[in-house]
C-alpha positions in Angstrom: 15.3 -3.5 40.2 12.0 -4.1 38.5 11.1 -7.1 36.2 11.2 -5.0 33.0 14.7 -3.7 33.7 15.9 -7.2 34.6 14.4 -8.7 31.4 16.1 -6.0 29.3 19.3 -6.5 31.1 19.2 -10.3 30.6 18.7 -9.6 26.8 21.6 -7.2 26.7 23.8 -9.7 28.6 22.7 -12.4 26.2 23.8 -10.3 23.3 27.2 -9.7 24.9 27.6 -13.4 25.5 26.7 -14.2 21.9 29.3 -11.6 20.7 31.9 -13.1 23.0 31.1 -16.5 21.6 31.5 -15.2 18.0 34.9 -13.7 18.8 36.2 -16.9 20.6 34.8 -19.1 17.8 36.4 -17.0 15.1 39.8 -17.0 16.8 39.9 -20.7 17.4 38.6 -21.7 14.0 41.2 -19.5 12.3 44.0 -21.8 13.7 42.2 -25.1 14.2 41.5 -27.1 11.0 40.9 -30.7 12.3 37.7 -32.7 12.4 37.1 -32.2 16.2 35.0 -29.1 16.7 37.4 -27.5 19.1 35.9 -24.0 19.2 32.4 -25.2 20.5 34.1 -27.5 22.9 36.3 -24.8 24.4 33.4 -22.3 24.5 31.1 -24.7 26.3 33.9 -25.7 28.7 34.6 -22.1 29.6 30.8 -21.5 30.0 30.6 -24.5 32.3 33.5 -23.2 34.4 31.9 -19.7 34.6 28.5 -21.2 35.5 30.2 -22.9 38.4 31.9 -19.7 39.5 28.6 -17.8 39.2 26.8 -20.5 41.1 29.4 -20.4 43.8 29.3 -16.6 44.1 25.5 -16.7 44.2 25.5 -19.4 46.9 27.9 -17.3 49.0 25.6 -14.3 48.5 28.2 -12.3 46.6 25.7 -11.9 43.7 22.2 -10.5 44.0 19.3 -12.3 42.4 19.2 -9.9 39.4 23.0 -10.2 38.8 22.8 -13.9 39.0 20.0 -14.0 36.4 21.8 -11.5 34.1 25.1 -13.5 34.2 23.9 -17.1 34.3 20.8 -16.8 32.1 21.8 -13.8 30.0 25.5 -13.8 29.3 26.1 -17.6 29.7 22.9 -18.4 27.8 24.3 -16.3 24.9 27.8 -17.6 25.2 27.3 -21.3 25.5 25.9 -23.3 22.6 24.4 -26.7 23.2 22.5 -26.6 19.8 25.8 -26.1 17.9 27.4 -29.0 19.8 24.4 -31.2 18.8 24.6 -30.0 15.2 28.3 -30.7 15.0 27.8 -34.1 16.5 25.2 -35.1 13.9 27.4 -33.8 11.1 30.3 -35.9 12.4 28.1 -38.9 12.6 26.6 -38.5 9.2 30.1 -37.9 7.8 31.2 -41.3 9.0 33.6 -39.9 11.6 32.4 -42.2 14.3 35.5 -42.1 16.5 35.5 -38.3 16.5 31.8 -38.2 17.1 32.0 -40.5 20.2 35.0 -38.5 21.6 33.3 -35.2 20.9 30.0 -36.2 22.5 31.6 -37.7 25.6 34.0 -34.8 26.2 31.4 -32.2 25.4 29.2 -33.6 28.2 31.8 -34.6 30.8 34.3 -31.7 30.6 31.9 -28.7 30.9 30.2 -30.4 33.9 33.7 -31.0 35.5 34.6 -27.4 34.7 31.4 -26.2 36.4 32.3 -28.3 39.5 35.8 -26.8 39.5 34.6 -23.3 39.2 32.1 -23.8 42.0 34.7 -25.4 44.3 37.2 -22.6 43.7 34.7 -20.0 44.9 33.1 -22.0 47.8 
């Protein structure tokens, strides 16, 4: 697979990831109306888990280099959203929701990393 095809494939996978994020975000926000930004937290936790699975598959050579880049960089790059997590964190802080802010920041850093480790361990 040549570099141009890989680049286009990464872009297409990124679009699919962004569309999947939009659907998940909409479904969660339709039923969650509390201060804690659950949709971004869930999406980033799922992305962390899938990143671990993809890393594990790649380390076991079940994924080729192009497939690894398309899934990890493309799909998960479009699906996960660190910038939204940071924006929501600042909004909570500026809104005076200090306890929710601290809980959100801590869980948004720790849980996706733990989910990635779990995904990796399940494959390897």
